[in-house]
C-alpha positions as CSV (number, residue, x, y, z in Angstrom):
1,X,87.3,131.7,95.4
2,X,90.1,129.2,95.5
3,X,89.9,129.3,99.3
4,X,86.3,128.4,99.2
5,X,87.0,125.5,96.8
6,X,89.8,124.3,99.1
7,X,87.6,124.5,102.1
8,X,84.9,122.4,100.4
9,X,87.5,119.8,99.3
10,X,88.9,119.7,102.8
11,X,85.4,119.2,104.3
12,X,84.5,116.5,101.8
13,X,87.8,114.7,102.6
14,X,87.0,114.9,106.3
15,X,83.5,113.5,105.7
16,X,84.8,110.7,103.4
17,X,87.5,109.9,106.0
18,X,85.0,109.7,108.8
19,X,82.5,107.6,106.8
20,X,85.3,105.2,105.7
21,X,85.8,104.4,109.3
22,X,82.1,103.7,109.8
23,X,81.7,106.7,112.2
24,X,78.7,109.0,112.6
25,X,79.0,112.6,113.4
26,X,77.4,111.8,116.7
27,X,80.1,109.3,117.6
28,X,82.8,111.9,116.8
29,X,80.9,114.5,118.8
30,X,80.9,112.2,121.8
31,X,84.4,110.9,121.5
32,X,85.9,114.3,120.8
33,X,83.6,116.6,122.8
34,X,83.0,118.7,119.8
35,X,79.5,119.9,118.9
36,X,78.2,118.0,115.9
37,X,77.0,121.3,114.3
38,X,80.6,122.4,114.1
39,X,81.7,119.1,112.6
40,X,78.9,119.3,110.1
41,X,79.8,122.9,109.1
42,X,83.4,121.9,108.6
43,X,82.4,118.9,106.5
44,X,80.2,121.0,104.3
45,X,82.8,123.7,103.9
46,X,80.8,126.4,105.6
47,X,83.3,126.7,108.5
48,X,87.0,126.3,108.7
49,X,88.6,124.0,111.3
50,X,91.2,125.3,113.7
51,X,94.2,123.0,114.3
52,X,92.9,122.3,117.8
53,X,89.5,121.3,116.5
54,X,90.9,119.2,113.7
55,X,93.2,117.5,116.2
56,X,90.2,116.7,118.5
57,X,88.2,115.4,115.5
58,X,90.9,113.1,114.3
59,X,91.7,111.9,117.8
60,X,88.0,111.1,118.2
61,X,88.2,109.1,115.0
62,X,91.2,107.2,116.3
63,X,93.7,108.5,113.8
64,X,96.5,111.0,113.3
65,X,97.0,114.1,111.2
66,X,99.6,112.2,109.2
67,X,97.1,109.5,108.2
68,X,94.4,112.0,107.5
69,X,96.6,114.1,105.2
70,X,98.4,111.2,103.5
71,X,95.9,111.1,100.6
72,X,94.5,114.6,100.7
73,X,95.1,116.5,97.5
74,X,95.4,120.2,98.4
75,X,96.3,121.3,94.9
76,X,94.0,123.7,93.0
77,X,91.7,122.3,90.3
């Protein structure tokens, strides 16, 4: 169950991060050549992101893994 909670927290962080940059899923899809359905599933926690997919998403957002993870709390509740 903790994995599911982590996955949902991760997805919510990704969504918040994207929205804080004023980007839509469609913009990330176009910039990163990633299907928006996959992005949506990752953001809702129903699918995990591979490192390659996460890298593409973050690059499409114009950011780095370091910046993305700087304020992500991965600890258990």
